[in-house]
Every structure is written in C-alpha cells, then in structure tokens.
C-alpha positions in Angstrom: 0.0 0.0 0.0 1.3 3.6 -0.8 0.1 7.2 -0.2 0.6 10.1 -2.5 2.9 13.1 -1.7 -0.2 15.3 -1.4 -1.7 13.0 1.3 1.7 12.7 3.0 2.1 16.5 3.1 -1.4 17.2 4.3 -1.1 14.7 7.1 1.9 16.3 8.7 2.0 20.0 7.7 -0.7 21.1 10.1 0.4 19.2 13.1 4.2 18.8 13.2 7.3 20.8 12.6 9.4 17.8 11.6 9.1 14.7 9.5 11.1 11.7 8.4 13.0 12.1 5.2 13.1 9.2 2.7 16.5 8.3 4.3 14.9 8.0 7.7 16.4 11.1 9.4 14.2 13.8 11.1 14.1 17.1 9.1 12.9 20.3 10.9 10.8 22.7 9.0 9.0 25.9 10.0 5.3 25.3 10.6 4.3 28.1 8.3 6.4 27.0 5.4 4.6 25.0 2.8 6.0 21.6 2.0 7.4 21.1 -1.5 5.3 18.8 -3.7 7.5 15.8 -4.2 6.7 12.2 -4.7 8.5 10.5 -1.9 7.1 7.1 -2.8 6.4 6.1 0.8 5.5 2.4 1.1 4.2 0.4 4.0 6.0 -3.0 4.1 3.9 -6.0 4.9 5.7 -9.1 6.3 5.1 -12.3 4.2 5.2 -15.7 5.8 8.6 -17.4 5.8 9.2 -19.9 3.1 8.8 -23.4 4.6 12.1 -25.2 4.8 12.1 -28.9 3.9 14.5 -31.0 6.0 17.1 -32.9 4.1 16.4 -36.6 4.0 18.7 -39.5 3.2 17.7 -42.3 0.8 17.9 -44.9 3.6 14.6 -46.5 4.5 13.6 -46.8 8.1 13.6 -50.2 9.7 9.9 -50.9 9.3 9.8 -52.9 12.5 10.5 -49.8 14.5 7.2 -48.3 13.4 5.4 -51.3 14.9 6.6 -50.4 18.4 3.9 -48.8 20.6 4.6 -45.4 22.2 7.9 -45.2 24.0 9.7 -47.9 26.1 7.8 -48.2 29.4 10.4 -46.9 31.9 11.5 -43.8 30.0 7.8 -42.9 29.7 7.4 -43.2 33.4 10.4 -41.0 33.9 8.9 -38.4 31.6 5.7 -38.3 33.6 7.6 -38.1 36.8 9.5 -35.1 35.5 6.3 -33.4 34.4 4.8 -34.0 37.8 7.8 -32.5 39.5 7.5 -29.4 37.3 3.9 -29.1 38.3 4.7 -29.6 42.0 8.2 -28.3 42.5 8.0 -28.4 46.3 6.7 -32.0 46.6 9.0 -34.8 47.7 8.4 -37.4 45.0 9.1 -41.0 46.0 10.1 -43.4 43.2 8.8 -47.0 43.7 8.4 -47.5 40.0 11.5 -48.4 37.9 13.4 -51.4 39.5 16.6 -49.4 40.1 18.5 -50.2 43.3 19.1 -47.4 45.8 21.5 -48.7 48.5 25.3 -48.2 48.2 27.4 -51.0 46.8 29.1 -52.9 49.6 32.6 -51.6 50.2 34.2 -55.0 49.8 33.1 -54.9 46.2 33.9 -51.2 45.4 37.3 -51.6 47.0 38.1 -54.4 44.5 37.0 -52.3 41.6 39.0 -49.3 42.9 42.1 -51.4 43.2 41.6 -52.7 39.7 41.0 -49.2 38.3 44.1 -47.9 40.0 46.2 -50.8 38.6 45.3 -49.7 35.1 47.5 -46.6 35.7 50.5 -48.8 36.2 52.7 -50.7 33.6 52.2 -54.0 35.4 48.5 -53.6 36.1 47.3 -52.3 32.7 45.3 -54.5 30.4 43.4 -53.7 27.3 40.9 -56.0 25.6 40.0 -59.1 27.6 38.3 -62.3 26.4 34.9 -61.6 24.9 33.5 -64.4 26.9 34.7 -62.9 30.2 37.5 -63.3 32.7 38.3 -66.9 33.2 38.3 -66.6 37.0 35.0 -64.9 37.0 33.4 -67.5 34.8 34.7 -70.2 37.1 33.4 -68.4 40.2 29.9 -68.0 38.6 29.9 -71.7 37.8 30.9 -72.9 41.2 28.6 -70.4 43.0 25.4 -70.7 41.1 25.6 -73.9 39.2 27.5 -76.3 41.4 26.5 -79.9 40.8 24.2 -78.9 37.9 26.5 -80.1 35.1 27.3 -76.5 33.9 30.9 -75.9 33.0 33.0 -72.7 32.9 33.0 -72.8 29.1 29.2 -72.6 29.1 29.2 -69.2 30.9 29.4 -65.9 28.9 30.0 -62.8 31.0 28.3 -59.7 29.7 27.4 -56.1 30.5 24.0 -57.1 31.8 21.1 -59.5 31.2 19.1 -56.9 29.3 21.9 -56.6 26.8 22.1 -60.3 26.4 18.4 -60.6 25.6 19.0 -58.5 22.5 22.1 -60.5 21.6 20.1 -63.7 21.9 17.4 -62.2 19.6 20.2 -61.5 17.1 21.3 -65.1 17.4 17.8 -66.4 16.8 17.0 -64.1 13.8 13.7 -62.9 12.4 12.2 -66.2 11.3 11.4 -67.6 14.7 8.1 -67.4 16.7 8.5 -66.4 20.3 6.4 -66.8 23.4 6.5 -64.6 26.5 4.7 -64.5 29.8 1.8 -62.0 30.0 2.6 -59.9 31.9 6.4 -59.8 31.6 9.4 -57.6 31.3 8.9 -55.4 28.2 12.3 -56.1 26.7 11.4 -59.6 25.5 8.5 -58.4 23.4 10.0 -55.2 22.2 13.3 -56.8 21.1 11.2 -59.4 19.2 9.3 -56.6 17.4 12.6 -54.9 16.5 14.0 -58.1 15.1 11.0 -58.6 12.8 9.7 -61.7 14.4 6.2 -60.3 14.9 3.2 -59.0 13.0 1.5 -55.7 13.5 0.1 -54.5 16.8 -3.7 -55.2 17.2 -5.1 -52.4 19.4 -8.3 -54.3 20.0 -6.5 -57.0 21.9 -3.3 -55.0 22.8 -1.1 -57.7 21.2 1.3 -58.2 18.4 0.7 -60.8 15.8 2.9 -63.9 15.7 3.7 -63.8 19.5 2.3 -66.4 21.8 1.2 -64.5 24.9 1.4 -66.9 27.9 -1.3 -65.5 30.2 -0.1 -65.6 33.8 -2.8 -64.4 36.3 -3.7 -65.0 39.9 -6.4 -67.4 38.7 -3.8 -69.8 37.3 -1.1 -69.2 39.9 0.8 -66.9 37.5 1.9 -70.0 35.5 0.5 -70.4 31.9 -1.8 -73.1 30.8 0.6 -74.9 28.6 -2.1 -77.2 27.2 -3.7 -74.2 25.4 -0.5 -72.9 24.0 0.5 -73.1 20.4 4.1 -74.1 19.5 6.7 -71.4 19.7 10.4 -71.6 18.8 11.7 -69.4 21.7 10.0 -69.2 25.1 11.0 -66.3 27.3 10.3 -67.1 30.9 11.3 -65.1 34.0 11.3 -66.6 37.5 10.9 -64.9 39.9 8.8 -63.0 37.5 9.0 -59.3 36.8 6.4 -57.8 37.4 4.2 -60.2 39.3 6.9 -61.4 41.7 5.8 -65.0 41.3 8.4 -67.8 41.4 7.7 -71.0 39.5 7.6 -74.2 41.5 9.8 -77.2 40.7 6.7 -79.1 39.3 5.8 -76.1 37.1 9.3 -75.9 35.7 9.4 -79.7 35.0 6.2 -79.1 32.9 7.8 -76.2 31.1 10.9 -78.2 30.3 8.9 -81.1 29.0 6.7 -78.7 27.0 9.8 -77.4 25.3 11.1 -80.9 24.6 7.8 -82.0 23.1 7.8 -79.0 20.8 11.5 -78.7 20.1 11.6 -75.2 21.6 14.3 -73.2 23.4 13.6 -71.6 26.7 15.4 -68.3 27.6 15.2 -68.4 31.4 15.7 -65.0 33.1 16.9 -65.7 36.7 17.9 -62.1 37.6 16.0 -62.2 40.9 16.9 -65.8 42.0 18.7 -64.6 45.2 15.3 -63.2 46.4 13.7 -66.6 46.6 12.7 -67.5 50.1 11.1 -70.9 49.6 12.1 -74.1 47.8 11.4 -72.8 44.3 14.3 -73.6 41.9 16.9 -70.8 41.5 18.1 -72.1 38.2 16.3 -73.8 35.3 19.2 -76.2 35.2 18.0 -77.7 38.5 15.4 -79.4 36.3 16.5 -82.7 34.6 16.9 -82.3 30.8 16.9 -78.5 30.9 20.4 -78.3 29.5 19.0 -79.7 26.2 16.4 -77.0 25.8 17.3 -74.0 27.9 19.5 -70.9 28.1 19.8 -68.9 31.3 20.6 -65.3 31.7 21.2 -63.4 35.0 22.8 -60.3 36.5 24.5 -58.7 39.5 22.3 -55.7 39.1 19.7 -56.5 41.8 22.1 -58.4 44.1 25.0 -56.0 44.4 23.6 -52.7 43.2 25.2 -53.1 39.8 22.4 -51.4 37.8 24.9 -48.7 36.7 28.1 -50.8 36.9 26.6 -53.3 34.3 27.7 -56.9 34.8 25.7 -60.1 34.1 26.1 -63.5 32.4 24.4 -66.0 30.2 24.7 -69.8 30.3 24.5 -71.7 27.0 25.0 -75.4 27.7 27.0 -77.4 25.2 24.1 -79.9 25.1 21.8 -77.3 23.5 21.6 -77.9 19.7 19.9 -76.3 16.7 17.7 -78.4 14.4 20.7 -79.1 12.2 22.7 -80.4 15.1 25.0 -77.4 15.4 25.8 -76.1 19.0 23.9 -73.0 20.0 26.9 -71.9 22.1 29.1 -71.9 19.0 26.8 -69.3 17.3 26.3 -67.3 20.4 30.1 -67.2 20.8 30.3 -65.8 17.3 27.7 -63.1 18.1 29.6 -62.1 21.2 32.9 -61.9 19.4 31.3 -59.9 16.6 29.2 -57.5 18.6 30.9 -57.2 22.0 34.4 -56.8 23.3 33.8 -58.1 26.7 32.6 -56.6 30.0 34.6 -53.9 31.7 37.6 -55.3 33.4 36.9 -53.0 36.4 33.3 -54.3 36.6 34.6 -57.9 36.4 36.9 -57.3 39.3 33.8 -56.2 41.2 32.0 -59.4 40.1 34.9 -61.5 41.5 34.6 -59.6 44.8 30.8 -60.3 44.8 31.5 -64.0 44.7 34.0 -64.0 47.5 32.7 -65.3 50.9 32.6 -61.7 52.2 31.0 -60.4 49.0 28.3 -63.1 49.1 27.4 -62.2 52.6 27.3 -58.5 51.7 25.0 -59.3 48.7 22.7 -61.4 50.9 22.5 -58.5 53.4 21.5 -56.1 50.5 18.8 -58.5 49.3 17.5 -58.9 52.9 17.2 -55.1 53.2 15.1 -54.9 50.1 13.0 -57.9 51.2 12.2 -56.0 54.4 11.0 -53.1 52.3 8.8 -55.5 50.4 7.2 -56.7 53.6 6.4 -53.0 54.5 4.7 -52.5 51.2 2.8 -55.8 51.3 1.5 -55.0 54.8 0.5 -51.5 53.8 -1.7 -52.6 50.8 -3.0 -55.7 52.6 -4.2 -53.5 55.6 -6.1 -51.3 53.1 -8.0 -54.3 51.8 -6.2 -54.8 48.5 -5.4 -58.2 46.9 -1.6 -58.3 46.9 0.7 -60.7 45.1 4.4 -61.2 44.8 6.8 -59.8 47.4 7.7 -63.2 48.9 10.3 -64.2 46.3 11.0 -60.9 44.5 11.4 -57.2 45.2 8.1 -56.4 43.5 4.6 -56.1 44.9 1.7 -56.7 42.4 -1.4 -54.9 43.6 -4.8 -55.4 42.1 -7.2 -52.5 41.4 -10.1 -54.4 39.8 -12.1 -52.6 37.1 -9.7 -49.7 36.9 -7.1 -48.7 34.2 -3.5 -49.2 35.3 -2.4 -45.8 34.0 -5.4 -44.2 35.8 -4.3 -45.7 39.1 -0.6 -44.7 38.3 -1.8 -41.1 37.7 -3.9 -41.1 40.9 -1.1 -42.3 43.1 1.4 -39.9 41.5 -1.0 -36.9 41.6 -2.4 -37.4 45.1 0.5 -39.1 47.0 3.5 -38.0 44.9 4.6 -41.7 44.6 5.8 -43.2 41.3 4.7 -46.8 40.6 4.5 -48.8 37.4 1.2 -49.4 35.5 0.7 -53.1 35.1 -0.6 -52.7 31.5 3.0 -51.6 30.6 4.0 -55.3 31.0 1.4 -56.6 28.6 -2.4 -56.9 28.4 -2.5 -59.3 31.3 -1.2 -56.6 33.6 -4.3 -54.3 33.1 -5.9 -53.5 36.5 -2.6 -53.9 38.4 0.2 -51.7 39.5 3.7 -52.8 40.3 5.3 -51.3 43.4 9.1 -51.7 43.7 10.8 -52.3 47.0 14.0 -50.6 45.8 14.1 -47.5 47.9 15.7 -46.0 51.0 13.9 -47.2 54.1 12.7 -43.7 55.2 11.1 -43.3 51.7 9.4 -46.6 51.8 8.0 -45.8 55.3 6.8 -42.4 54.1 5.2 -43.9 51.0 3.4 -46.4 53.2 2.0 -43.5 55.3 0.9 -41.6 52.2 -0.8 -44.6 50.7 -2.7 -45.2 53.9 -3.9 -41.6 53.8 -4.9 -42.0 50.2 -6.8 -45.2 50.4 -8.0 -45.3 54.0 
C-alpha cells in the first residue's frame, strides 16, 4: 500500500514541525512554510510468511519394525511423567517406587576391589586392554561354582556380559527374524520389544493389545501366575522369568518340570531369566538347570544388578550349555560365541573385578545383606496394601509387589497415586495386556522413603 505526496504533506503540515525524510532522518521545517510537492514514494511493508524449509532426507529407508513399536519404552515414559509432575509440584517430595533401580550403596568389599583394579590400570604391570569376549576366566569359574554347582554346567558354558538386558538383545540377534517367540503375559517389556525390532512379529492389534505372531502366555492370579501350557500353540523361543518381573511369582519345581517337558515336546528353546533368584525364600528352583533335561532345551541369563547394586556398573552372564543344539545339530553356544565376538568386546575389566569380589565369601554375605534389606522393604509395602484391603501378590520371592485394582485402568491408578500421593509406581498394562488392572510397586528404595510412602498410601486409600 502507498500514499501520495499530497496526502503525506497534508497529514503532517498542520500538526508537526518535523518529518522523516526518505532516508529515515528527522528534518525540521517551519510550521508556516509549505512543503514542497515531491513524490517521496512512501510504502508500508507487509511481512510475508517465511518460506517453509524442507529438511534434508537421506535415501535410507527406516527399519519398518521400529514403526510397529507402541509409544515409548515403558520406563522412559514413566520417567517423563515423573519429570512433568515435578515441574507441576516443585516443592513436593516425589518418592520413586516405579522403575526397578537399586538405591542402596554397593558394599565396600566390592567397590574396594573395583577401585584397586581401576588404580592398577594406571601402572605398567597392572594395565590391560581388551579381555576375552566371553569374560574373565576366573569370574566364569566363580559364577559356575557359586550358582551352578553340581548342575552339570561348565565354565565354558558361561558368557560374562554387561547385563542380562543386553544379552536378551544379543540372543534375539542369534535367533534371527524367522522364529516365533512366546512370553509370559505380563512380563518384562524387553522380551516383546526386542522381538518386534528383530522382525519376528506381526503388527500390533489395538483391539487386543497384542502383536501378531507372538504367543502370549497368560499368567494371572487365577492360574497361579503359571501359563496353561495345554492351550499354547508351539513357539520356537520361550522367554520365561522366575521370579517374575512384574508379578513377583516364582515358578515351583513341578511347574518348571512341565515347562521343560513342553519345550522338549515342541522342540523349543527356553530363555530363562533368573535375575531375581537370590530373592527366593522358599524351595522354588533358583536355576532352570535344576530341572533334569533342561540343558538340552534352555539358556539362562542373570545379572549382578539387583544383588550388588550393579544397575549402573553393568555386569551379568548368560549360560548356554554345550548340550543345546539347533535343528541341524550345530551347537547353539558356538553361534552365540560368534555373536559375542562380533558385537561385543567383553565386559569392563573393572566391573569384572567387582564381580569376582561379589562371589568371595565376604562379598556373598554383603549381597545377601542387601537382598535382605530390600525384602524388608517389600514386607512393609505388602503389609500396607493388605491392611487397606487390596489383593496383593508377589513380594515373597521378589522385590516387587503386584497390587490389584479391579475394574480400573492401570495408567489411571498410576496417575492417581502420583497426583495425590506423589509416589511413582508402574502401571501393570505396561508389561502386557495381562497386567491391566494392576500396578507394580518396587521395593527398591531408602527405608525412610518406603515408610513415608506407606504413610501416604494409607492416607490416600483409608
């Protein structure tokens, strides 16, 4: 839009003694002097919308299996909601009983060994670079003698790693995309999500909250948290966690005998997660290899995370017996060894020094003391919910309490407890459709926080 020189002159001559020249500087003129008739070409500039920038894209197609994954991984999503809550209530003391992360200090007998090993790396004689991909020979021997004595497991069957969760993905890489897998429902999300990423599954069906081509082994309080094997279709790989995360249920010897026989009848391989075995208080098996014939159908993975507080140190192991064979007769351990050598350079030598200290007599006592502490926390949580009239499961053989809120959404209960009590839990539906109507409460916490949480929960649900 523009205005003529006449309009411009008239608009300022009667009211002002100065104006802006075309160059933008103020020019003083007598009020009585007429303005010269000049065409200054004054224009009003109107901003136009910025041109939309198109981001550069490569020609590499996305792994189509990533698009199948639903929302974010469970625990980062919980952390995100916790952070949002803390922004909303900056003065609230939020207590985290959600993610299964340990809170108590690592016993000094263990950290002292790691410190000594770390210091030795600064000396000529003590320095070492790459170690064996399978793990330190002494540590493998100590794991074998401590956890698998008289079970027919040999040092060569043990592969030391940077944690059981990492080994789950390496095992999926070993099995490839053509297998069909089965998992407990509910169960630790890494089993299903890694299966999806590998391309073993079909699309997600929102109506039933399940992926295609996965056998969901429903484990509920009605069936004692052990699946009805007679109603299961065949699966190549069976992921089974005992004591279970999230329900806290430990499979009995008779149940594991049935599971091993089911695997044999179907030619399946069991991946047995025993990461919470030290929490078992009754006579439930602590290893799948306590069951006759298991070495022919099972792999076991475990970790120091929940025994010694190694969630951040990262150290675990996987046992692949020499008796376990693929359908063509080749040893599974041989291929897993190749996966380890290709994808992994071995666990940290400092962490492995800590692992050796864990398995010393003093270290074992310290780990049992740590486990006992968390089990006492579990008793406080169980007693709290039981006194409020809730049906409570787990807790006896695991650091998790599985609380039933019948008829209610798990995420709704999660939000209620967070909003009204400032306590973080874990919604049961995050572990699979079988977890709907439950929340998981972790016993990993400082004692004063667990007691405070118990007080708040009693006020909320009294």
